[in-house]
C-alpha positions, 0 to 999 in steps of 0.5 A: 678314535684311532688316527688310521681310522680318521685318515681312512674316513678322510681319504674315503670322503675325498674320493667320493667328492672326487667321483661325484665331481667327475660324474657331474662334470662329465654329464655337463660336458655331454650336455654341452657337446650334444647342444653344440651338435644341435647349433651346427645342424641348425645353422647348416639348415638354416643357411637355406633361408638365405636363398631368395629361390627358397623364399620364392618357393615357400611363398608360392607353396603358402599362398598360391599352390592351393589356389592355382592347383586342385589337391585331387591331382595329389603331389605327383600330379602337380605341374613341374614348377609347382612340384619342385617348389613343394619338394624343395619346401616340404622336404626341407622341413622334413629334413629337420623332422628327420633329424629330430626323430633320430635325436640329432636335433632338439625338436623343441629348438627347431620348432621354436625357431621355425614354428609359424613357417612350419605350420603354414607350409603344413596347412597349405600342403596338407590336402595334397599330401592326404590325396597323395596318400590316397593315390599311393594306397595308404590307408589310416593316415599313411606314411607319406610325409607323416614325420612332417605332419607330426613336426607341424602338430608339434609346432601348432601345439607350441604356444606363440609366446613360447620364444618370448617366455623362454628368453627371460628363463634363459637369461636367468639360467645363464646369469646363474652359471655365470655366463651372462654378464 
């Protein structure tokens, strides 16, 4: 074999390896950047959990809203304090759902972190939301709070042991990547 052919084959092989390596590192960098965006969004939204007022409203919605008010009034028919608690809590979770719909937040991450809370809030407000849809003339399920309803469905379908089962898998993955000691 001629030395120029060997040289051309070697340089072509090196070029192919360089291109493949660049593609792999670019894909990994894009994935890391996407996860970094998810983390900052989650941190910003989870700051609300530090608010005593939010926890009081959350507890009110989950434990007292249905006991103190009839769903027949819908959401708009609730007294001001109950309506404020409803909007504060439900739209908080709706914000997470909206970000997931537009791909700005990983819905599995979000649902894993907030699973129990999302499900309990939806169970408490569902009769009010369904009645509000009727009052608005929205047939066939309606659009009002439909994104939050879908988020609650996803959260309810996620097995409760998902977080516990995910932790060892994540540790093994990070260990393989040399990021966990």
